[in-house]
N, C-alpha and C positions, 0 to 999 in steps of 0.2 A: 643629652648627656653626651654629645660628641665630642672627640677631641681632635684639637687642632694637627690639620695633617704635618709629622715631621716637625715641627717645632722642635729649634734645638737639637737637631739629628742630622748635622749638617756634614758631620765628618763619616758619620754609618752610610748616609745617603750617597757621598760619594764611593766609597768600597763598592757599594754596592752597583753602582752605574760604571766603577772600572770594570768590573768583572763581566757587564752585561757586551763591553767594549774591547776585552781583551784578544777574540778571536780564538780561544783555546778553553778547550772542556775548567769546569772552575766548580768546585765544589765547596762551597761555602756556609760556614758556620754561626747559626746567629744562637747566643748564650745571655741570659738574663733574667734574675726571677719573676714569677707570676706577678701580671698585671703590668710588667715595665712598656710593653708598648712593641714588642718584637713582632707580632703578626701584624700588628697596621704597619709596623715600619717595612718589611717585604712587598705586601701586597700593593701598597701605594706607588712605589720606587717600581714594581715589576707589574702594577696591573695591566696593562697590553704585551706584556710577554709570557704570561702563565697557560703555558698550556694544559699542563696537571697540580692539581692540588688536596692536598688531603691532611686533615687533622688529626692525630689519633685519639682516643675516648679512652679516659683514665677508668682503670679497673677492667677492661674488656677483656674478655679472653680471645686468643687465637682465634678464633672461629669469626669472631662477634668484627675482632679487628679486618680479617679478611673480605667479609661482607660489606662492610663499610667503606675498605677499598673501591670493589668493584660495583659498588655504587657509586662511588664519586667516577671511575672511570667510565661510567656506564652514560652519566650522567654529560661527561663534557665530549666522549665521544661519538657517543648518538648512535646512526647507521653503522659508522667507522668500528664499531665492536660488537664481534658477533660470537663470542667464546663466552663458555659455561663458566660461573662462580668458582675461584679456584681453591686450591684445599691445602697449599702453602705457600709460600711467599715465594721463593723462585718461581714457580705459576705463575704467583700475579705480577712479579715484576717481567718476565715474559711478555705478559699481556700488552703490560704500559709500554716495553720495547716497540713493539708490533704495532701498536696506535700511534707510536710517536713516527715510526718510519712512515708511517701515509700521508702525515703530512707534509706540506711545501712551505715551511717556512722561510722567509728572507731574513731575520734576524733569529738571534740567538732565543732556543726555547728554553725556560723557565720551568724548572719540576721542583715543586715547595713540597716537602714533608714536615708539617708543623707538629708541633710537644713528641719527639720522636723516641722521646725515652720510656713514653706511653705503649706505643705500637710493636718496640722491640724489645717486650718483656721477658720472662726470662723462660728458656724453652721454645719461644717463637720462633727461632732459624732467621728472624729478619735481617739481623746484620751481616751474618754470612753471605744472604742471599742478595743485600745490599751492596757487598763487596763484591761480589761478581756483577751484577750490575753496574758498575763502575767503570771496573777493572776492563771488562769485555766490551762491552756498547759505552756509555756513556765520555767514559775519557778519548774516545778517539772521535768526539762528536764535538759540533760546536752548539754546546748547551751550558746552563746556569741550573745546580743543583743546589739548593736551599734546603738542608737540615735545619730544625729548629726546635729548643729546648728550654722549659723553666729550670730543670738539675743543672744548675751548671756543673758540677762535680761531675754528676754521669756523664754532660756531654763531653766534657776533658777527657775522663777517663775512659768512655766506651767508645769515644769516636779520634779526636783531636790527639791523643797519647795512643790509638789503639796499634798492638801490636801485629794484628792480623790482617786481612785482607785491606785493611783502609788507614795500613802503617803510612804515615807523613802524606795521602791523599787529601787533607782539608787543606786547599787554597789561599783562605783569607778567614778571616776568622773575627765575629765582630761580638765583644762584650758589653751589651747594652745597658746603661747605667740609670737609677731612678734622673728625674730631672737634680740639677742643681738650686740652689737658692735663686739665682739670675733665670734661669729656664721655666723655675716655678712662677715666676714675676711676670715674665712675657707671653706663659700662658692664661693666667688668670687677666691681665689683661687684652688678651685676644678675645675672653668671652664677655669683657664688658663689667669684670668684677674689681671694683675698684678699692683696695685695701691697702692702709698705712704698712711699712716695713715692719714694724713691732707684730701686726698682725700677721701677718706672710710669715714670720719667723714661726708666730706661735704653731698656726697651720703645718708649716714645714717639721717642725715636732713632735706632730703628729700621723702625717701621712709620711715623711720622709723622703719625697717627692714623687712617687709613686702616680704617676700621671691617673691610672684608672682612678684611685683614690680622689686626686685632684678631682676629676672629670663630675663627682658627688657635689660637688660645693656650687649653689645656686648664686646668681648675683642680686643684690640687696642684702647680703647675709652677713652680719660681722662675724670676726673668726670662731667667737663663745655661738653662735649660734649655731655655725656651721657646723662645729664640733658636734654639737648638743645633737643635729641632728641626724649625722654620720653615723656618732657610735652609743646614742644614749636614746633612741626612740625604737621601738619595733620591727617596723622596715627602715631601718637607717641600711646606708648603703654598706656600712662597713660590718653590720652584724654577722655572727659567726665568722667572720674574713679569717679571726686567726685560727680556729681547727683548721679548714681548707689549705692555708696556707701552707703547712711543711708539711701534711699528709701529698700534698699536690707535688714538693719536691722531693721527698725520698720516701725512700721502700720501707723502711720502718722507720719511722717520727720518733719515737716514742724518746729515744736518747738524746735525738736533737733537741726535742723541745725540753727533755729535762739540762741540758746544760744552758738549755736558752732560761727557765725559768732561774738556776743557778745564779748567772749573772746579774738576772733582772733583781735580783734581792741582794747584790752587793755591788754597789754603782762604781766604788773605786776599783773596781775588777776583782778577777781573781788567778793566780798560779794555778799550772796544769796539776799539780798536788791536792789544789784546793777543792777544783772543779771534781777530781775524779772520789774525794771524801763526799763533796755535797749531793752527787749524781748516783753515788755506785756503782760508777762502770770502772771498769778492772783502767787501771793506768797504764794501756800497753799499745798495742798497734790499734785496738779500736775504738780507742779514745782519739788517739789520734786523726784517724779518718774522719771522725766527728765535726772533731774541732778542724780540722782541714775544711772539710766540704762549707759546712756553718759559714767558712772565711773568704772560702771563695766566691758564694751566693751571697754575701756582703751582709750578714746579720750581726757575724760578730767580729771585732778588729784584733787586731793582738800588738803591743807596744815593751819596746825594751824599755826599761828604767835606766838610767843615768848611769856610766860606769859599769852598769853588769850583763854576764853576756848572755849569750842567745838562750840558753835554757829559761831562764829567768822570766821570760817573757808574759808577760802581763793582759790577761784578755778579759775584753769590755763587750757587754752589748751595744753595739752602735745601731740596730735596729730601729727607728724610731717610731714604728706602729705596735710591733711586741712589745714594747717598753712601755709606751703607755695603755696598752692592752692589759698589759700584768698592773698594772701599776693602779688603773683604774676604772677599767671595762669590766673585768673579770669578775663577777660574785656580786655586779653593784646593780639593785633593784630599777629599771627602767620604766616601771610604770606609774613614778611621777615625772609629773612636768619640772622642764628645764633642771634635770640634771646635773649639767656639768653646770651651771650656773652655781650650784651649792659648792658643788669641788673645787674650783677653781677658787675659791675665796679659804679654802683649808689649808693649813700646814704642810701638808704632804703637794700639796700643788707648787708652793713653794722650793720647796726641795726639787721635787720633780722636772721644774721649768728652769731652776743651776741647772741641776745635771744633765739634762737633755741638751742645753744651749751649747753646753762644754763640747758635747758629742757632736753638735754641728758646726763646731768652730775647730774637730778634729777634723770633720770631712771636708772641709773647709780651707785645710790649713794652705793650699797654693795661694789664694787669695790674701792670705795676712804673711806671708813671705813677699811677695809682691808689695803688700804697703810696706812693707820693711825696707824693700830695695833692696834684698837679698835672694832674687829670684834665680837670679845669673851666678848667684854661689852655691856650693855646695853644702848641702845643714841637715842634718838628721832629727827629726823629733821624736822626743821621747818622754815616758814622766819621769817623777821623781818621789821616792816614798823613805821617810827614816822615821822611826817608831817613837825618837827621842829617849833622854838618859837625862843624869842630874844637873846637867849642865844648860842642855837643850831640848826647848818644848820639840815634839811632834810634829810634823811637816810633810804636805801632802802638794806636789805641784803635777797638775794634769797634764800642761802642755810646756815641754821645753824645749827651743831650738837650740841643736850645738852647731856654731857654723863655724866654717874654716877660715873664718875673716877673726881667728882668735876672740869670738865674741860668744855667749851665751844669752838667748832672748827667753827670758825667763815671764809667763804668760797667767796674768792673773785675769780670769774671765766674768763676769757678770751679766745677768741676765733680771736688766732693769727696763721700765716704762719708761725713764725721762733722763736728762742726764744726772750720772753717778755724781755723788758727791762725795768726798773723800774728808771723814772727819779726823779729829787729834787722833783717838783711840786706833783708829782702823790704819790712820798712815805709819802708828807707832807698831803694829804688828805688822805691815808691809815693809818695812824697815829689818826686824827681826827675821821674817822670813827669807831677805835676800843675804840676810849677815849668817844666819843658821844656815842655807846651802853652801855660800861660800868656803864656811868653815868646815862643815863637814864633807864636802866633797874634796876639798883642798883642789881645787880648779884653780889655773893660774890665768883664766881666759877672764877677761870682763864681762862682768853678768850688768846687763839690762832688765828695767823693770817694763814689760810691754803691758797695759790694761788695754782689755778688749770688753765694749758693751755695745748694746744697741745703738745710743745716740750718742755715746760717746762721756766724756767727765766733762762736770763743772769745776774750771779752775778755780783753785783757793792757795789760801797760803798751804795746808797740807799737801797738796800735788807737787806743788811745784821743788824742783828740788831730786824727787822722788819716781816719778814716773820721766821713763824716757820716750817712750812711744805710747800716744794715746789712740787708740783705732776705734774707730764704731764700726757700724755694719754696712757701710759701703764697702769694705774690702770684702766681705763674705760675698757681696753680690758682684763682684766682677769676679770672681773664684773661675777657673775653669774647669771643665766637666772631670769627674774623679778620673 
């Protein structure tokens, strides 16, 4: 299950190559969630220039990390290293300096510390020592130092925005995201896995485009077969992934998982006060930190409601894998055959697939804007919710694009295996939704109805004059990286 090197990573590759040719000392921070391909990216681009590399060990003590460092340095330095194992990180990095000083490199030397949050555990002294290593030695040489970590929030707080020895020292930052739909399609094709776009979307709604998750899909499988094998077999590729995912990213994962579980049970999203009530996390700085970290790492997304102030942001769980796991995998008996075949024919599947497709559209909203021809026009996407009154029924709009050209695109999103057909009753319902929004919001802008589905609409008398833009999945597969 080998990944195709750097597929869809052209921008990130260019950043690393520019660092290599800059003639200056470079400190490159690479962030991104677990399993997204950070290590592969760095090792592939810099494979001929790596003079030292070390990956932190999760949960290891300072002594164990230092022993691991010494082993990797001995392995790479060979006879050039005659020292004894270091007892602290300043001594360890002095050894690294001495080794690198002996090299006669004609090209920039690359030093790679992978999973640095595990190395720089509490009271380890690593960050202070690393700051001195950079300021006193590396910054004056033609070197590229890459620091990498799955905990994006930790990397940003402790390194990128560090107020100590590393303040303003990061020269380049790469935030590596999961594959887009387009990149997912190209990755599967590169492995000669032939699937329809409907099935690719279905797989994306389970894996979220995480490359390592996708690597578990086998040639010749249908989407349903792949999902069953990945998630519902004893040796499935994603068995146990959820418990590892948050523990690898956050020092105290319980509050993070509590927020994810709360949002998984509220598909239309929750406001901050509601999250505090559901999770019992005090509505203060602690909750702010948890929400901020989850959003930085891409697990949740926040959206402003149309016409509302920033404090009324709505939070949604947009990590596809977490949503799928909590909806179907957790607590499911996997000893039976073809578990997913049974689950995918239930009403719960229809509800989940509709919500997941909405999330997918929100994540690929750039493609929707391109298809509408408004990519060059300033616009803001938001949601809209109205609880209803004596005159109007309640209204929930998950994607609304407020445009600077005096137009609002009101998006209706449907996940369907074929061309979608609007019948008479649904047509009347859509017309009421548009009218209710216009009158309740009191907008003076032109409101256009945009219909988004996998294969588009089957035009009939009920869609004509109602739908202003009929978009299919093509627009989602042309979206740029997030």
